C-alpha positions, 0 to 999 in steps of 0.5 A: 624146477618150477618157475613161472615166467718172440720165440720166432715166427716159426715157433709162433706158427707151431703154437698157433697150429697146436691151438687150432688142432686142439680147438678142432678136436673140441669143436668136433664133439661139441658145436654151439647153436647155431652152428655147422656140425661135422660127421663126428659131432655129438652135441649141440649146445644151447646158447640163449636163442629165444630168450632175452634178458633171462626171459622167454621172448614169446609167452603163451600161457593158459588158454593160449598155451601152445605145445607144438607137435610135442607128444609128451608134456613131461609133466609140463602145464599150460602155465609152466612149460618150454617148447624147444625147437631143434632144427638140423641142417642135415639128418641124424640117426634118430637118437636125438635127446634134449638135456636140460640141467641134467634132465633128459627128454625125448619125443617121437617128434624130436624137432619139437620137445616140451619140457617143464619150466626152468629158470631160463636165465641160468639153465644149461642145455644141449641136444645129443645125437648121432650125425647121419648127414651133416648137410650144408646148413646150420644146426639150431637149438632154440626156445620157441616160447613158453610160460614164465613170470618175470624174474628180477635180473642179477647182473654181475659179470667178471672178466679177466685177461690171462698171459702172456703165453709164449710169443706173447699170446693172451686168452680171456675168461668171460665169467658170468657165474654171478649173474642170472641172465645171459650176457654178451662178452667180448675180447678185443686185441690188436695184431699187425693186421689191425683190431680183432674181436671175439664175442660170446653169449654166456648164460647166467651161472656160466664161465667161458674161456677163449683160445689164446690169441697173439697180440702185438707188443705194446698194444692193449687188450680189453675184455668187456660185456654188453648191458642187456638193457642199455646195449652199452659195452662196459670194460671189465679188464684191460692189459698192455701186451708185453714184449719177449718170450714167455712159457706156454700157458696151461689152460683149457678153453671152452665152457667150465660151468655148463653141462659138457 
């Protein structure tokens, strides 16, 4: 693509443990950048580092183009490229590959990979690898710089609160499928210990579903997004937590649009 620029406390605990177990299995194989991997992690998901408002933060075009230590341009040019940086918090077995919108790129220097230009407001990307040593630090996949022209923003976020599930728990859907820029979403809920917040950067064209969270009956749950231009949080949905017991919810947390 060319682009220039109440069941009771015991039952509740069992439900929580089940959700945690399911979440751990999901997180083992895939980790969002930046994040710490485990021995069986095989994928680090790109979550918008190095871009702002759907644009590359640092542009270096023409005579100022900088391909880093990438040895293969993969068809990129000085006016149409992205330089990706993969920083491992440990070591891999040397089988790293960068996947962007279904295309796969490798390089002898797998920590700096050049690709042709993509629309960074809608791309989905991840690094695949086999962990040799997870180390103690975060693993990061970021865009260092590139060359693109400015594109018009399309911001049309949707959010929903789903539940009640069980005793009673709720989960949120952060739907950014109708936007072409990365947006920060959040879910806010209350328990007996106070307010809790889950935030997630969701690329344009993508949807993210949270895990379920128990909410104190009678309190309010909110879903909103942060405007990338003003920094103001805007509410998208709200719901008052219910009293009572409810059937479990059948849903799949995590990404439903990006490449898995």
